[in-house]
C-alpha positions in Angstrom: 122.1 94.0 61.0 121.4 97.6 63.7 121.6 98.5 66.8 119.4 100.7 68.7 119.9 104.3 70.8 117.7 105.6 72.9 116.7 109.3 72.6 115.1 111.2 75.4 115.0 110.1 79.2 113.0 107.0 80.6 110.2 107.5 82.5 110.1 106.7 86.0 107.0 104.0 86.2 104.3 106.2 88.2 100.8 104.7 89.5 99.8 103.1 92.8 100.9 100.2 94.2 97.9 98.3 93.0 96.3 100.7 90.5 93.7 99.1 88.6 95.4 99.9 85.3 98.5 97.9 86.3 96.4 95.0 87.6 94.6 94.2 84.7 97.5 94.4 82.6 98.7 91.7 85.1 96.3 89.8 85.4 96.5 87.8 81.6 100.2 86.8 83.3 99.2 85.8 86.4 97.3 83.4 84.7 100.0 82.1 82.4 101.6 81.2 85.3 99.2 78.5 86.3 100.8 76.2 84.2 102.9 73.7 86.5 106.0 74.3 84.5 106.0 77.6 86.0 104.6 77.4 89.3 107.3 74.3 90.3 109.9 77.3 91.4 107.6 77.8 94.1 106.4 74.6 95.5 104.2 76.3 98.4 102.2 77.5 95.4 102.6 74.1 93.4 100.9 72.7 95.9 98.0 75.1 96.6 97.0 74.7 92.8 97.3 71.0 92.6 94.9 71.3 95.7 92.6 73.4 93.8 93.0 70.9 90.8 91.8 68.3 93.3 89.0 69.9 95.0 88.0 70.8 91.4 87.4 67.5 90.5 86.0 66.3 93.6 83.7 68.9 93.6 82.3 68.3 89.8 82.0 64.4 90.7 80.5 64.2 94.1 77.7 66.1 95.9 78.8 68.6 97.8 77.2 71.3 96.5 77.6 75.2 97.2 80.4 74.1 99.9 82.7 71.9 97.3 82.5 74.6 94.8 83.1 77.4 97.1 86.3 75.7 98.4 87.4 74.8 94.7 87.0 78.3 93.3 88.7 80.2 96.7 91.7 77.9 95.5 91.7 78.5 92.7 91.7 82.7 93.2 94.6 81.7 96.1 97.3 80.6 93.2 95.9 83.6 91.2 96.5 86.2 93.7 99.9 84.7 94.7 100.7 85.0 90.7 99.3 88.4 90.2 101.8 89.5 93.5 105.0 88.4 90.9 103.2 89.4 87.9 103.0 93.1 88.9 106.3 93.0 90.6 107.2 92.0 87.2 105.2 94.7 85.1 106.6 97.4 87.0 109.9 96.3 85.5 108.5 95.3 82.7 107.0 98.6 82.4 110.1 100.6 82.9 111.4 98.5 80.0 109.2 99.2 77.3 109.9 102.5 77.8 113.3 102.1 76.4 112.2 99.9 73.7 109.7 102.5 72.5 112.2 105.2 72.1 114.8 102.9 69.8 115.6 103.8 66.8 118.3 101.9 64.0 121.4 103.7 64.2 125.1 103.2 62.2 128.7 103.7 63.4 131.9 105.2 61.8 134.4 102.6 62.0 138.0 102.9 61.6 140.0 101.1 59.3 143.2 101.1 61.7 143.8 102.7 65.2 145.1 106.0 63.6 143.6 105.8 60.2 141.4 108.8 58.7 139.2 106.5 56.7 136.4 104.6 58.4 133.5 102.1 56.8 129.6 102.9 57.7 128.2 99.6 59.2 125.2 98.9 61.7 126.5 99.0 65.2 125.5 95.9 66.1 128.4 94.4 63.4 130.9 96.2 65.9 132.9 93.9 68.1 135.3 94.2 70.9 138.3 96.4 70.3 136.9 98.3 67.3 137.4 102.0 66.8 134.9 104.2 65.8 134.4 107.8 65.5 131.6 109.8 66.8 131.4 113.9 66.2 128.8 116.5 67.4 125.3 115.4 67.4 125.8 111.7 66.6 125.4 109.0 69.0 127.4 106.7 70.4 126.7 102.9 68.4 128.1 101.2 71.3 129.4 100.7 74.9 133.1 101.8 75.1 136.4 103.9 76.4 137.1 107.1 74.6 140.7 107.1 73.5 140.7 110.4 71.7 139.5 113.6 72.6 137.3 115.4 74.6 133.3 116.2 74.4 130.2 117.3 76.1 128.2 113.9 76.1 124.2 113.9 76.9 123.3 110.5 79.2 119.7 111.7 79.5 118.8 108.3 77.8 120.1 106.4 80.7 120.4 108.6 83.8 117.5 110.5 83.5 119.5 113.5 84.1 119.4 116.4 81.4 122.4 118.0 82.5 125.7 116.7 79.9 128.6 115.8 80.9 131.9 115.7 79.8 133.9 112.7 78.8 137.5 112.5 78.1 140.7 110.3 76.8 142.9 109.1 79.6 141.2 109.2 82.8 138.7 107.9 85.1 135.9 109.8 82.9 136.5 107.9 79.9 133.8 105.4 79.3 130.9 105.9 77.1 127.7 104.2 77.1 126.1 102.8 74.2 123.0 105.1 73.2 123.8 108.4 74.9 124.6 111.8 72.5 127.7 113.4 71.9 126.9 117.0 71.7 130.6 118.9 71.2 133.6 118.6 69.4 135.0 114.7 68.2 135.8 111.2 69.9 137.4 108.5 68.9 136.2 105.5 70.9 137.2 101.5 71.7 134.4 99.6 71.8 134.7 97.3 74.8 131.1 95.7 74.4 130.6 91.8 73.6 128.1 91.3 71.1 124.5 91.8 72.4 125.6 92.4 76.1 125.5 96.6 75.3 125.0 98.0 78.7 121.5 99.1 77.8 120.8 95.7 76.9 121.9 94.4 79.9 119.8 97.5 81.7 116.8 96.1 79.9 116.9 92.3 80.8 117.8 93.0 84.3 114.6 95.8 85.6 112.1 93.5 83.2 113.5 90.3 85.4 114.7 88.0 83.2 118.1 87.8 84.5 116.4 87.6 88.2 118.4 84.5 90.0 116.9 83.6 93.7 119.4 85.0 96.2 120.8 82.6 98.8 118.8 83.6 101.6 115.6 83.2 99.4 116.4 80.0 98.6 117.0 79.1 102.1 114.0 80.3 102.9 112.4 78.6 99.8 113.5 75.6 101.3 112.2 75.8 104.8 108.5 76.8 103.1 109.2 73.2 101.2 109.9 71.4 104.2 107.0 72.5 105.6 104.8 71.7 103.1 106.4 68.4 103.1 105.4 68.2 107.0 102.2 69.0 106.4 101.6 66.9 103.7 102.4 63.9 105.9 100.6 64.8 108.7 97.1 65.5 107.0 97.4 62.4 105.0 97.1 60.2 108.4 94.3 62.0 109.6 91.6 59.8 107.6 93.1 56.6 109.0 93.2 58.1 112.3 89.6 59.9 112.2 88.7 55.9 111.4 90.2 54.5 113.9 88.5 56.5 116.3 85.1 55.7 114.9 85.6 51.9 115.3 87.1 52.3 118.8 84.2 54.8 120.0 81.4 53.9 118.1 79.6 56.0 119.8 80.8 59.5 118.4 78.8 60.9 115.9 80.3 61.1 112.4 82.6 64.0 111.4 81.6 66.0 108.5 85.4 66.9 108.4 86.9 63.5 107.9 83.9 60.9 107.7 81.6 61.9 104.8 82.3 60.5 101.9 81.4 63.8 100.0 83.3 66.1 101.6 86.5 64.0 103.2 88.7 64.7 100.0 87.7 69.0 100.0 88.1 69.4 103.7 91.6 67.8 103.9 92.7 70.2 101.2 91.7 72.7 102.9 93.5 71.7 105.7 96.7 71.9 103.8 95.8 74.9 102.7 95.3 76.3 105.7 98.5 74.7 107.5 101.3 75.7 105.0 102.8 79.3 104.7 101.0 79.9 101.9 100.9 83.9 102.8 104.9 84.5 102.6 104.7 81.9 99.6 102.6 83.7 97.7 104.9 87.1 98.2 108.0 86.2 98.7 109.5 86.1 94.9 107.4 89.9 94.3 109.6 91.0 97.7 112.8 90.3 95.6 111.4 91.4 92.8 110.3 95.0 94.0 113.3 94.9 96.4 115.4 95.3 92.8 112.9 97.7 91.5 113.1 100.1 94.1 117.1 100.6 93.5 116.1 101.1 89.8 113.5 104.1 90.8 116.7 105.6 92.0 119.2 104.5 88.7 120.7 102.2 89.9 121.4 99.1 88.4 121.7 95.9 90.5 123.4 93.1 88.7 122.0 90.4 90.9 119.3 90.0 93.4 122.3 88.8 95.6 124.2 92.2 95.8 120.8 93.6 96.9 121.0 91.1 99.3 124.2 92.0 100.3 123.4 95.6 100.7 121.4 94.6 103.5 123.9 92.8 105.3 126.5 94.8 105.0 128.8 96.3 108.3 131.5 98.4 107.0 131.0 101.5 104.4 134.1 102.6 102.7 133.7 105.5 101.3 135.8 108.3 99.1 136.3 111.6 101.0 136.6 113.9 97.8 132.8 114.1 96.4 131.4 111.4 99.0 131.3 113.1 102.5 133.2 116.4 101.0 131.8 118.3 97.9 134.6 117.9 96.1 136.2 121.5 95.6 137.9 123.0 98.0 136.6 126.7 99.4 138.0 129.5 100.8 136.6 129.9 104.1 139.4 132.7 105.9 142.0 135.1 104.8 145.2 135.3 107.4 147.4 138.4 106.8 150.8 138.4 108.5 151.9 141.4 111.0 151.2 144.7 109.5 148.9 143.9 106.6 145.5 144.0 107.4 142.3 141.8 106.8 141.1 144.5 103.9 144.6 144.7 101.8 145.0 140.7 101.9 141.3 140.4 100.8 141.7 142.6 97.5 145.4 141.4 96.6 143.6 137.8 96.9 140.3 138.4 95.0 142.4 140.8 92.3 145.0 137.9 91.8 142.3 135.1 91.4 140.1 136.8 89.1 141.8 135.1 86.2 141.6 131.7 88.1 139.0 129.8 86.8 139.5 126.7 89.2 137.1 125.8 91.5 139.0 127.5 94.0 140.0 130.8 92.6 136.0 131.0 92.5 135.5 130.0 95.7 138.2 132.7 96.6 136.4 135.9 94.7 133.1 135.1 96.3 134.4 134.8 99.9 135.8 138.6 99.3 132.6 139.4 98.3 130.5 138.2 101.2 132.9 138.4 104.0 134.3 141.7 103.0 132.4 143.7 100.7 134.5 144.1 97.6 132.4 144.3 94.7 133.2 140.9 92.4 134.3 142.0 88.7 135.4 141.0 85.5 138.8 140.5 84.6 137.8 142.3 81.2 136.7 145.7 83.3 140.3 146.2 84.3 141.6 147.0 80.5 145.8 147.8 82.1 145.6 144.6 83.5 147.6 141.4 82.7 146.5 138.7 83.6 148.3 135.8 84.8 146.1 132.4 84.5 146.1 129.5 86.9 148.5 126.3 85.3 149.0 123.2 86.7 152.9 124.1 85.2 152.8 127.2 87.4 150.8 126.6 90.7 149.9 130.6 90.3 147.6 133.0 89.4 148.0 136.7 89.5 147.8 140.3 87.8 150.3 143.0 86.8 148.1 146.2 87.2 149.6 149.8 87.6 152.6 148.5 88.4 151.9 146.3 91.0 152.6 142.3 90.5 150.1 140.0 92.9 150.6 136.4 92.9 148.2 133.5 94.7 149.3 130.0 94.8 150.6 127.1 96.4 152.7 127.8 98.8 156.3 126.8 97.6 155.5 128.2 94.2 155.1 131.8 95.6 157.8 131.7 98.5 159.8 130.9 95.1 158.6 134.0 93.0 159.4 136.4 96.0 162.8 135.2 96.3 163.0 135.7 92.9 162.1 139.0 93.1 164.0 139.8 95.9 162.3 139.3 98.7 162.2 137.0 101.8 159.4 135.5 103.7 159.1 135.6 106.7 159.2 132.3 109.1 155.9 133.4 110.0 154.4 132.5 107.0 155.7 129.3 107.1 154.0 128.6 110.4 150.7 130.3 109.3 151.2 127.2 106.5 152.2 124.4 108.5 148.9 125.4 110.8 146.5 125.3 108.5 147.6 122.1 106.8 147.5 120.6 110.3 144.1 121.2 110.8 143.3 119.5 107.2 143.2 123.3 105.1 145.4 123.7 101.9 147.3 126.7 102.4 147.4 129.1 99.3 149.7 131.9 99.5 149.4 135.6 98.7 152.3 137.8 97.3 152.9 141.0 96.1 156.6 141.3 94.2 159.3 140.8 97.0 156.7 140.7 100.4 154.2 138.0 101.0 150.7 139.5 102.1 149.3 136.5 103.7 147.6 132.8 103.6 143.7 131.8 102.1 142.8 128.8 103.7 140.5 126.7 101.7 138.5 124.0 103.4 137.6 121.1 102.6 133.9 121.6 103.2 132.0 118.4 104.8 128.8 117.9 102.7 125.6 119.0 105.4 123.8 116.6 107.2 126.6 113.7 106.6 127.0 113.7 110.5 123.8 112.6 111.1 124.0 110.2 107.8 127.0 108.6 110.0 125.0 108.6 113.1 122.5 106.6 111.5 124.8 104.2 110.0 125.9 103.4 113.3 122.8 103.1 115.0 122.4 100.3 112.4 125.0 98.9 113.5 127.2 99.8 110.6 131.1 101.4 110.5 132.3 103.4 107.9 135.4 104.2 106.9 136.9 107.6 105.1 139.6 106.9 102.2 141.3 109.6 101.1 144.9 110.7 99.3 145.1 113.0 102.0 148.0 113.1 104.2 147.1 111.8 108.1 146.7 115.0 109.8 144.2 116.6 106.9 142.4 112.9 107.1 141.9 112.8 110.5 140.2 116.2 110.6 137.9 116.0 107.9 137.0 112.2 109.4 136.2 114.0 113.2 134.4 117.0 111.7 132.4 114.6 109.9 131.8 111.8 111.8 133.0 109.1 110.7 134.1 105.8 112.6 137.7 105.3 111.1 139.8 106.7 108.0 142.5 105.3 105.4 144.8 108.4 104.4 147.2 108.5 101.8 145.6 105.2 100.3 146.6 103.2 97.2 144.2 100.9 95.3 146.7 98.0 97.1 145.6 99.5 100.5 142.1 99.3 99.5 142.1 95.9 98.7 144.4 95.0 101.6 141.2 97.0 104.1 138.8 94.8 102.1 139.8 91.6 103.1 140.7 92.5 106.4 137.7 93.6 107.3 135.8 90.7 105.5 138.5 88.3 106.9 136.6 89.4 110.7 133.2 88.0 109.2 132.0 91.7 108.1 130.4 92.5 104.7 132.3 95.2 102.9 130.3 98.1 100.4 132.7 100.5 98.7 132.2 103.0 95.6 134.9 103.7 93.0 134.8 105.0 89.4 138.6 104.4 88.2 140.2 101.6 86.8 142.3 101.8 90.0 138.9 100.9 91.7 137.8 97.9 89.9 140.4 95.0 92.2 138.4 96.7 95.1 135.3 96.8 93.9 135.7 93.2 92.5 136.2 91.9 96.2 133.8 94.0 98.3 130.9 92.1 98.5 129.0 95.3 97.3 130.5 97.2 94.9 128.9 100.4 93.5 130.5 101.4 90.3 130.3 105.3 89.0 128.4 105.7 85.1 130.9 107.9 84.9 134.1 105.8 85.7 135.9 103.8 83.6 135.1 100.2 81.5 136.8 98.1 84.4 135.3 99.9 87.1 131.7 99.1 86.0 132.6 95.4 85.2 134.2 94.8 88.3 131.2 96.0 90.4 127.6 94.5 91.2 126.1 97.7 91.1 126.2 101.1 88.6 125.1 104.1 89.6 123.6 105.8 86.9 124.0 109.5 88.4 127.4 109.0 89.5 126.6 110.1 92.8 128.8 108.2 95.8 126.4 109.2 98.2 123.6 106.8 97.4 125.9 104.3 98.8 124.0 104.8 101.7 120.4 104.8 100.7 121.5 101.8 98.8 122.2 100.1 102.6 119.1 101.0 103.3 117.5 99.9 100.6 119.2 96.1 101.3 117.9 96.0 104.6 114.7 97.2 103.4 114.8 94.6 101.4 115.4 91.6 104.4 113.1 93.6 106.7 110.1 93.1 104.5 110.9 89.3 104.1 111.5 88.9 107.8 108.3 90.9 108.3 105.8 88.9 106.1 107.5 85.8 107.2 106.5 86.7 111.1 103.3 87.9 109.8 102.8 84.5 107.8 103.7 82.2 110.6 101.5 84.0 113.0 98.7 83.9 110.4 98.4 80.5 110.5 98.1 80.1 114.1 94.5 81.6 114.2 93.5 79.1 110.9 94.3 76.8 113.3 91.9 77.5 115.8 89.5 78.4 113.4 89.9 75.1 111.1 91.3 72.1 113.7 87.7 72.3 115.6 85.5 72.4 113.1 87.3 69.2 111.4 88.1 67.1 114.9 85.4 68.4 117.0 83.4 65.8 116.4 85.7 63.1 117.2 86.8 64.8 120.5 84.5 66.9 121.2 86.8 68.4 123.7 88.1 70.6 120.8 85.2 72.7 121.1 87.0 74.4 123.7 89.4 75.6 121.1 86.4 77.5 118.7 86.7 80.6 120.3 85.6 82.5 117.4 82.2 81.3 117.9 82.1 80.2 114.0 78.9 78.8 113.0 79.6 75.6 111.7 82.3 73.1 110.2 81.6 74.1 107.0 81.6 78.1 107.1 84.8 78.0 109.6 86.3 75.9 106.6 85.0 77.8 104.4 85.7 81.6 105.8 89.2 80.2 106.6 90.3 79.2 103.1 88.7 82.9 102.1 91.0 84.5 104.3 94.0 83.2 103.1 93.3 84.1 99.3 92.7 87.4 100.6 95.1 88.6 102.5 97.3 87.7 100.3 95.9 90.5 97.7 95.8 92.6 100.4 99.8 92.6 101.5 101.0 92.9 97.5 101.1 97.0 98.2 103.6 96.5 101.6 105.3 93.5 99.7 106.2 96.0 96.9 106.5 98.9 99.1 108.5 97.5 101.5 108.3 98.1 105.4 109.6 101.1 106.0 112.8 101.3 108.0 114.3 103.0 110.8 117.7 102.7 111.6 118.3 100.7 114.8 119.5 98.0 116.5 119.1 94.1 115.3 117.2 93.4 118.8 114.7 96.4 118.3 114.5 95.2 115.4 113.3 91.7 115.9 111.2 93.2 119.0 109.4 95.2 116.7 108.7 92.4 114.3 107.2 90.6 117.0 104.9 93.4 118.2 103.7 94.5 114.4 103.8 91.3 112.2 103.7 88.9 115.3 101.0 90.3 117.3 99.2 92.0 113.9 99.4 88.5 112.3 97.3 86.7 115.4 94.8 89.5 115.8 94.4 90.3 111.8 93.2 86.6 111.0 90.8 86.2 114.5 88.8 89.7 113.3 88.9 88.6 109.3 87.6 85.3 109.4 85.0 85.9 111.8 83.6 88.4 109.4 84.1 86.0 106.6 82.1 83.5 108.7 79.5 85.9 109.7 78.4 87.0 106.0 78.5 83.5 104.3 76.7 81.3 107.1 73.3 83.0 105.6 74.8 81.7 102.1 72.9 79.0 100.2 73.9 75.3 100.8 76.2 76.7 104.2 73.1 76.9 106.9 
């Protein structure tokens, strides 16, 4: 038996939210969802389906003419439209999964007989078990999820992330995890399989984007219970109306018959129409689609949520823990200033710094060469241009780089290493150097000392560069009521300087895994939900404790197992986007719930006077829309009830646009836009439909 491997990047599903092709594709699934065994999970729409079936039977067995069949047809359409909303939302995920499946092919694995053995057996990748060791060389695909335990290689992960740039995977670090289906481009690695049979990362990804594993979130369950309770209340209320009407006719013999409640042919049909118009069908129809679309929006941004609960929790997050390096800062310190000591010019220091950095291939070393060129106009040179030079490359052991050229010996590196080198060559670093080094460190920078044989020339100020726009993003977080905390291993002075420049609310310096875990627990004890990112094994406890733990795809298997989301792009700043998507999900659900309840108010003004005006003439004053007849009023309300569902599907899938603001402003906006809009739209819509249908046969 064999497993499958992906070739080529998965395509993103395009097209409009109501693309006709997507509607046609989803329609069969919407019809299949009419099965009561499927629909019972949505009690509101199950009641509508039962009502549609009952009206169909009544229309077929009594002489209700056009009115009865029209009501029955539109009730069936109401259920189909509700199912279509969910089917379209699921279909977008299934289309993404189809692009993954379409690119699969069978593969085999070279399983080592022993961990240190040079012999292997060729087996189907699906036969691999946890703890097996496989060897993968350039041009081969990784047969399963695991960790690199030997070697280093360049890996193409475009089949998973959609990004074409290869990444480095190596043993012994936080970038050791590899995913089944990715391709090794260079070198050779040995991988220990960590996945359980049939539970590879790709398999889980397909299942999740299809919605097969989607479970209702606590808030969604609570709202479903509320909708079910309202449905039961209105059912009971409606069931008492026929006896009430009969009693009213008995005690008031002079009152004319009510079309709605005393005419045998339409009594049942009208009562069903009343139930459907009273219960919250709009939000009941769209609730599932809203949740599915929220997860789909994350998938579109290359974030894999392990559950809908995680997406919902992201919307309620009140504390964000963010790593400094790679999240708030660029990750690589860059040269920002050359500070010479007395007696040395800036140009002299710049030339020495440039020469001593030509053999330094680290990002910091390259930034020094660039800074010397941009600020001091020094021509950028390659080491090969200076044929008589002896280059001293930077190493982690010496912590220095430099050059010996024409009798000159120039070194650049960590302050302690360079000053020791100066003393070893008979020099005596001046006290001024120590003050410069301490001053740069206190400001949050990193000092590198430049020296020539027995004397120090000056200090290079390396700055931890804060990413552009981070302060504005954190300002947005504050407007959303979210507290941001920067986590770093730097000393408190450096951490404070970066925190003030970035604009975060607080920081945790010299952080250990235990410190992160303790901070999360402390925040949660105060009733706050916490989100954080991580990629290393030492981040796993904190990721598991956090309410929203986003693991980087480049990280270890332990981190990915501990988190409840995985960022396939391994971009730590995406945590901010995840929170915004979560808030958008909650706001969309709240907005459409508000619209649905307000929408029902207008329908009451249409259908209640039509049903009871004959029995209670005073209710005719409520017919503010001036609807033509009881039949047209009831049918117009039922038609609008169905059409509003299909009209709101794009909004449910796209989500209500989110603007960072406080809870009170969001509530006011919801009430103003969707509350008032939910009242106005039905008044206009029902009146328009009434004008159109009163001329139809059987409606006069």
